[in-house]
C-alpha positions as CSV (number, residue, x, y, z in Angstrom):
1,M,14.7,24.9,1.2
2,K,15.2,28.1,3.1
3,V,16.0,28.4,6.8
4,S,15.4,31.7,8.8
5,Q,16.2,32.3,12.4
6,I,13.5,33.3,14.9
7,Q,14.9,36.0,17.3
8,V,13.2,37.7,20.2
9,N,15.1,40.5,21.9
10,H,18.2,39.5,20.0
11,E,17.9,35.9,21.4
12,L,17.7,32.9,19.1
13,R,14.4,31.1,19.9
14,G,14.2,28.8,16.9
15,Y,14.1,28.4,13.2
16,L,11.6,28.7,10.4
17,I,12.1,26.2,7.6
18,F,10.5,26.9,4.3
19,I,10.2,24.0,1.9
20,R,9.3,25.0,-1.6
21,E,8.0,21.6,-2.6
22,A,6.4,20.4,0.7
23,S,4.4,17.7,-1.1
24,E,7.7,16.2,-2.5
25,A,9.2,16.2,1.0
26,I,6.1,14.5,2.5
27,Y,6.0,12.0,-0.4
28,T,9.7,11.2,0.1
29,L,9.0,10.5,3.8
30,D,6.1,8.2,2.8
31,Q,8.4,6.4,0.4
32,L,10.9,5.8,3.1
33,M,8.3,4.6,5.5
34,Y,6.7,2.1,3.1
35,T,10.1,0.9,1.9
36,T,11.1,0.1,5.5
37,T,7.7,-1.7,6.0
38,Y,8.4,-3.7,2.9
39,A,11.9,-4.7,3.9
40,S,10.7,-5.6,7.4
41,A,7.8,-7.7,5.9
42,L,10.2,-9.6,3.6
43,Q,12.7,-10.2,6.5
44,A,9.9,-11.5,8.7
45,Q,8.6,-13.6,5.8
46,T,12.0,-15.2,5.2
47,H,12.3,-16.1,8.9
48,T,8.8,-17.5,8.9
49,F,9.5,-19.4,5.7
50,M,12.5,-21.1,7.2
51,N,10.6,-22.2,10.3
52,Q,7.8,-23.5,8.1
53,L,10.3,-25.5,6.0
54,H,11.6,-27.2,9.2
55,V,8.1,-28.2,10.2
56,I,7.3,-29.5,6.7
57,Y,10.6,-31.6,6.5
58,G,9.9,-33.0,10.0
59,L,6.3,-34.0,9.1
60,V,7.5,-35.6,5.9
61,D,10.3,-37.4,7.6
62,I,8.0,-39.0,10.2
63,Q,5.4,-39.6,7.5
64,Y,2.6,-37.7,9.2
65,Y,0.9,-36.8,5.9
66,D,-2.5,-36.0,7.3
67,Q,-1.0,-33.5,9.7
68,L,1.2,-32.1,6.8
69,K,-1.9,-31.5,4.7
70,I,-3.6,-29.6,7.6
71,Y,-0.4,-27.6,8.2
72,L,0.0,-26.6,4.5
73,N,-3.7,-25.5,4.4
74,S,-3.1,-23.3,7.4
75,I,-0.1,-21.7,5.7
76,L,-2.1,-20.9,2.5
77,E,-4.9,-19.3,4.5
78,S,-2.7,-17.1,6.6
79,E,-2.2,-13.3,6.1
80,D,1.4,-13.9,5.4
81,G,0.3,-15.4,2.1
82,I,-1.1,-12.0,1.1
83,V,2.3,-10.4,1.8
84,N,4.0,-13.1,-0.2
85,T,1.6,-12.7,-3.1
86,L,2.1,-9.0,-3.3
87,S,5.9,-9.2,-3.0
88,V,6.0,-11.8,-5.8
89,L,3.5,-10.4,-8.2
90,V,4.2,-6.7,-7.8
91,K,7.6,-6.3,-9.3
92,E,7.9,-2.6,-8.6
93,P,9.3,-2.4,-5.0
94,L,7.7,1.0,-4.2
95,L,4.3,-0.2,-5.2
96,A,4.6,-3.5,-3.3
97,S,5.9,-1.7,-0.2
98,F,3.0,0.8,-0.4
99,F,0.4,-1.9,-0.7
100,I,1.9,-3.9,2.2
101,G,2.2,-0.8,4.3
102,E,-1.4,0.2,3.6
103,Q,-2.7,-3.2,4.6
104,G,-0.8,-2.9,7.9
105,K,-2.0,0.6,8.5
106,Y,-5.7,-0.2,8.0
107,K,-5.4,-3.4,10.0
108,E,-4.4,-1.2,13.0
109,L,-7.4,1.0,12.3
110,N,-9.7,-2.1,12.3
111,T,-10.6,-1.7,8.7
112,D,-10.8,-4.9,6.7
113,F,-8.7,-3.9,3.7
114,V,-7.8,-6.7,1.2
115,I,-5.5,-6.1,-1.7
116,E,-5.5,-8.7,-4.5
117,A,-3.1,-8.8,-7.4
118,I,-4.8,-10.8,-10.2
119,S,-1.8,-10.5,-12.6
120,E,1.9,-9.8,-12.4
121,I,2.6,-6.0,-12.2
122,P,5.9,-5.5,-14.1
123,N,8.5,-3.0,-13.1
124,A,7.7,-1.0,-16.2
125,L,6.7,2.4,-14.9
126,S,9.0,5.5,-14.8
127,N,9.7,7.2,-11.5
128,N,7.3,10.0,-12.4
129,Q,4.5,7.5,-13.2
130,I,5.1,5.7,-10.0
131,N,5.0,8.9,-8.0
132,K,1.8,10.0,-9.6
133,A,0.2,6.5,-9.1
134,L,1.1,6.6,-5.5
135,M,-0.4,10.1,-5.1
136,L,-3.6,8.8,-6.7
137,Y,-3.7,5.9,-4.3
138,Q,-2.9,8.1,-1.3
139,F,-5.7,10.5,-2.2
140,I,-8.3,7.7,-2.5
141,H,-7.1,6.1,0.7
142,T,-7.1,9.4,2.7
143,H,-10.3,11.0,1.4
144,I,-12.4,7.9,0.9
145,I,-11.2,4.9,3.0
146,S,-9.9,6.8,6.0
147,A,-12.6,9.5,5.9
148,L,-15.6,7.2,5.3
149,N,-14.3,4.2,7.2
150,P,-16.1,1.5,5.3
151,E,-16.6,-1.9,6.9
152,K,-14.6,-3.7,4.2
153,V,-12.5,-2.6,1.2
154,L,-11.3,-4.9,-1.6
155,L,-8.7,-3.4,-3.9
156,T,-8.0,-5.5,-7.1
157,I,-4.9,-4.5,-9.1
158,D,-4.2,-5.7,-12.6
159,Y,-1.8,-4.8,-15.5
160,N,-3.1,-4.8,-19.0
161,N,-1.8,-3.3,-22.3
162,G,0.5,-1.0,-20.4
163,Y,-2.1,0.3,-17.9
164,L,-2.2,-0.3,-14.2
165,I,-5.9,-1.0,-13.4
166,S,-7.1,-0.6,-9.8
167,T,-10.7,-1.6,-8.8
168,Y,-12.0,-0.6,-5.4
169,Q,-15.1,-2.3,-3.8
170,L,-16.4,-0.6,-0.7
171,L,-18.6,-3.0,1.1
172,D,-20.7,-0.7,3.3
173,K,-24.4,0.1,2.6
174,S,-24.1,3.5,4.4
175,I,-21.7,4.9,1.7
176,T,-23.5,6.1,-1.4
177,N,-22.1,6.4,-4.9
178,D,-22.9,10.2,-4.9
179,T,-20.6,10.6,-1.8
180,I,-17.7,8.9,-3.6
181,L,-18.3,10.7,-6.9
182,E,-18.2,14.1,-5.0
183,I,-14.8,13.2,-3.5
184,L,-13.5,12.0,-6.9
185,N,-14.5,15.3,-8.5
186,N,-12.0,17.1,-6.4
187,Q,-9.9,19.4,-8.6
188,F,-6.5,18.1,-7.3
189,F,-7.6,14.5,-8.0
190,R,-8.8,15.3,-11.5
191,H,-5.5,17.1,-12.2
192,L,-3.6,13.9,-11.1
193,L,-5.8,11.8,-13.4
194,S,-5.1,14.2,-16.3
195,D,-1.3,14.1,-15.6
196,T,-1.3,10.3,-15.7
197,N,-3.7,9.9,-18.6
198,S,-6.0,8.1,-16.2
199,G,-9.7,7.9,-15.6
200,H,-12.2,6.5,-13.2
201,L,-15.6,4.7,-13.6
């Protein structure tokens, strides 16, 4: 990083900051943001869990089993269950925090974005692999989901034979395959795929 003064008539008016690896700085900020989101989600989840335990113990103690069944079903159907699933199945904290953060972001944008882990994602990736994977996700989310604004997005993540497999389903008839393929043929995206020995179908 290099800092240069901005002077007008020998008066200091400000600074110019040159960052050689701007993408790295932006990526680091994103990591901090998603990690904070992850920590906050886990903290809220712990608080909610303790409250739920109190209710469950109370219903069992007074033998209100019908009400207990209804209450347990409501817990399983809640959005907190999604956060719980991701935090349990995705062992890599940066990936888990990214997914939880993305769900929250798109919820605020009124996009129905569902992330489903169908297997345990081990903490087996190097820092470089994680960084590249997150850059791939960010490209797809920025240039496809945010730009095209589909009605609903389903992202399924799986880990098989050392590969992290991500499958996107965009449920919106107005978005064509040609539009998506044109975006995925971007040179930067193809370079990321090459760097990570990845591909897309």
